Structure formats: structure tokens, C-alpha cells
C-alpha positions in Angstrom: 26.4 13.3 -34.1 27.9 9.7 -34.1 30.3 8.2 -36.5 29.9 4.6 -37.7 33.0 2.6 -38.8 33.8 2.9 -42.4 33.6 -1.0 -43.0 30.3 -1.2 -41.3 28.9 1.7 -43.5 30.3 0.1 -46.7 28.8 -3.3 -45.8 25.4 -1.7 -45.3 25.6 0.2 -48.5 26.6 -2.9 -50.5 23.9 -5.0 -49.0 21.3 -2.4 -50.0 22.9 -1.7 -53.4 23.2 -4.9 -55.5 24.9 -3.4 -58.5 27.7 -2.0 -56.3 28.1 -5.4 -54.5 28.2 -7.2 -57.9 30.8 -4.8 -59.2 33.0 -5.3 -56.0 32.7 -9.0 -56.4 33.6 -9.0 -60.0 36.8 -6.9 -59.3 37.8 -9.5 -56.5 37.3 -12.2 -59.2 39.7 -10.4 -61.6 42.2 -9.8 -58.8 42.2 -13.5 -57.8 42.4 -14.6 -61.4 45.5 -12.5 -61.8 47.2 -14.3 -59.0 46.1 -17.7 -60.4 47.6 -17.0 -63.8 50.8 -16.0 -62.1 50.8 -19.3 -60.3 50.0 -21.3 -63.5 52.1 -19.5 -66.0 54.8 -17.7 -63.8 55.4 -14.0 -63.7 56.6 -13.8 -67.3 53.8 -16.0 -68.7 51.1 -14.1 -66.9 52.2 -10.9 -68.6 50.6 -12.4 -71.7 47.2 -13.1 -70.2 45.3 -10.3 -68.5 41.9 -10.9 -66.8 39.6 -8.1 -67.9 36.1 -8.6 -66.3 33.5 -11.1 -65.1 30.0 -11.2 -66.7 27.4 -13.9 -66.2 30.1 -16.1 -64.4 32.3 -16.0 -67.5 35.7 -14.5 -66.9 37.1 -12.7 -70.0 40.8 -12.6 -70.5 42.9 -10.8 -73.2 45.9 -12.8 -74.5 48.9 -11.2 -76.3 49.5 -14.4 -78.4 47.7 -17.6 -79.6 50.0 -19.8 -77.6 48.8 -18.4 -74.2 45.3 -18.5 -75.4 45.7 -22.2 -76.3 47.4 -22.9 -72.8 44.4 -21.3 -71.1 42.0 -23.4 -73.1 43.8 -26.6 -72.3 43.9 -25.8 -68.5 40.7 -24.0 -68.2 39.0 -26.4 -65.7 42.0 -26.3 -63.5 42.2 -22.5 -63.6 38.5 -22.0 -63.0 38.7 -24.5 -60.0 41.6 -22.7 -58.5 40.0 -19.2 -58.9 36.8 -20.5 -57.1 38.9 -22.2 -54.4 40.7 -18.9 -53.7 37.4 -17.0 -53.6 35.8 -19.6 -51.3 32.8 -20.0 -53.6 31.9 -20.7 -57.2 31.9 -17.4 -59.0 33.4 -18.5 -62.3 32.0 -21.2 -64.7 34.3 -20.6 -67.7 36.9 -18.5 -69.3 36.5 -16.5 -72.5 39.9 -15.5 -74.0 40.5 -12.8 -76.7 43.7 -13.5 -78.6 
């Protein structure tokens, strides 16, 4: 019995299982978006905007107050651009925010 490296096994599984691949990619988008919000709004400001999930290239973010939602709306194109830059490809088209 031979063992394959874990990374190789996961890559094969993800390649053959598209929903799993999409779920992993969406979680990477949320992770990168969290970092971008910290860059744009600082650690304290980022506490008020939490990326939740990605669906149909739209990132949904919950905001603890209307001011942060307004700031995201005003800077949406810059935020989306920075997230896509960090990912190395265009995964996000817009941000939907819940205040």
C-alpha cells in the first residue's frame, strides 16, 4: 500500500468535486476580504464590517452601523479591486452590505 501526499490528494479531490472547490475558493475570498477591510479601515474599523460569504461573485458583508456601510459603499470599487488583486484573479464583482 502506498500513500499519496495530502496536498496531492486534496487537489485531485477538489478538481473532481466542483462544489468543494467552489466552497474552498469562497472561503479564501472571505479571508482575503477580512484582510483588505483591516487595511482600509484599520483594526478597530474592521471590527464593524465582517465579510460573511461569496455568492454569484457578490461578497456579502455585515456592518454593525450605518456609517461603516456608507464607507464601504463609497469605497466599494477600491475594495473589490484590492480583494481581486490579493487573490490574483477576478472573483468579486460587488459588495452587498447588511447594516
